[in-house]
Structures are given as C-alpha cells and as structure tokens.
C-alpha positions in Angstrom: 124.3 41.5 26.7 127.8 40.7 27.9 126.9 37.9 30.4 129.4 35.2 29.7 133.2 35.3 29.7 133.5 34.6 26.0 131.4 37.7 25.2 133.5 39.8 27.5 136.7 38.7 25.7 135.1 39.4 22.3 133.6 42.7 23.4 135.3 44.7 20.6 134.1 42.3 17.9 130.6 42.4 19.3 130.6 46.2 19.6 131.4 46.4 15.9 128.1 44.7 15.2 125.7 46.4 17.6 124.3 49.8 18.7 125.1 49.3 22.4 126.6 46.8 24.9 125.1 46.0 28.3 127.1 44.2 30.9 124.9 41.8 32.8 126.9 41.8 36.1 124.9 39.0 37.9 125.5 36.4 35.3 129.0 37.6 34.3 130.3 37.5 37.9 128.7 34.1 38.4 130.3 32.6 35.3 133.7 34.3 35.7 133.9 33.2 39.3 132.3 29.7 38.7 129.9 30.4 41.6 126.2 29.6 41.6 124.7 32.8 43.1 121.5 30.8 43.9 123.4 28.5 46.2 123.4 30.0 49.8 126.5 27.9 50.7 128.5 29.5 47.9 127.2 33.1 48.3 130.3 34.2 50.2 132.3 33.4 47.0 130.1 35.6 44.8 132.3 38.7 44.9 131.6 41.4 42.3 134.8 43.3 43.1 137.1 40.3 43.0 140.2 41.2 40.8 139.3 38.3 38.4 136.1 40.1 37.6 137.1 43.7 37.9 139.5 43.6 35.0 136.7 42.7 32.5 134.5 45.7 33.0 137.1 48.3 31.9 138.0 46.2 28.9 134.3 46.0 27.9 133.8 49.7 28.3 137.0 50.6 26.3 136.0 48.1 23.6 132.6 49.6 23.2 133.8 53.2 23.2 136.5 52.4 20.5 133.5 51.3 18.3 131.4 54.4 19.3 128.8 52.4 21.1 127.6 53.2 24.7 128.0 50.7 27.4 125.5 50.1 30.1 125.5 48.0 33.2 122.5 46.1 34.7 122.3 43.7 37.6 122.8 44.1 41.3 126.2 45.8 40.8 124.5 48.7 39.1 122.5 49.4 42.2 125.4 49.2 44.6 126.5 52.7 45.7 130.1 51.6 46.0 130.1 50.0 42.6 128.6 53.2 41.1 131.9 55.0 41.8 133.9 52.3 40.1 131.5 52.0 37.1 131.3 55.7 36.5 135.0 56.0 36.9 135.7 53.5 34.2 133.3 55.3 31.8 130.1 53.3 31.9 127.4 55.4 30.1 124.3 54.0 31.9 123.3 52.2 35.0 120.1 50.2 34.9 118.7 49.9 38.4 115.5 48.5 39.7 113.8 51.4 41.6 112.8 49.2 44.5 116.4 48.0 44.9 117.7 51.5 44.7 115.3 52.7 47.5 116.3 49.8 49.6 120.0 50.5 49.2 119.5 54.1 50.1 117.7 53.2 53.2 120.3 50.8 54.3 123.1 53.3 53.6 121.2 56.0 55.6 120.8 53.6 58.6 124.5 52.7 58.6 125.7 56.4 58.7 
C-alpha cells in the first residue's frame, strides 16, 4: 500500500520487492497535504486533485510498470467519476471501489445532469 509520502517516493524500490502496488488515496492525500480528513474544519483543504498530490500518482504507476507489477487505486478517489478519467489516463490497472459508494456517485451524477 502506497499510503505515505515516503512510500510514494520509493515506489520503484518497493515495486522491485512486491507483486503489485496499491495507492491508498485517502491516506496519501491526507499525509501529502498535511490535512486531517476527519476534521470538518479542514475538509475544504482535502483536495485529491491538488497539484502537490497529482504528481505522485503518475510517478507511482510508472515505477510499478517499470518493474512489471500492476498498480491499483483504492479510496474515495477510485470511486470519483472525474478521477476515473485521470487514473485510467495515467495507466492505473485497477480501481477498487465500494459498490455502495459507486451507486451513490452514479445517482448524484444522474441528478445533476
């Protein structure tokens, strides 16, 4: 699990030792942005698409693929329809989504159209 900045930076070294990498977006964003996602007062600062966070995902995917391991994504970002375009575009091999969250996202998207 790539959930802390140090693991993101060391993704290639870790990929050499494992069969797969999984990017835990909730924790990784929280630690990269130094924002407690459980604190309602700080929730506006929890931005999965912030440029400080966005640069890490492609690096992790490329590092995994250089070592011939697949890279998955779990966490809220994997269930966000807009993030799906970004994640698939950078070559993520798998998105792990809680079915209930996915249904909820689809309903909200349908209402806003």
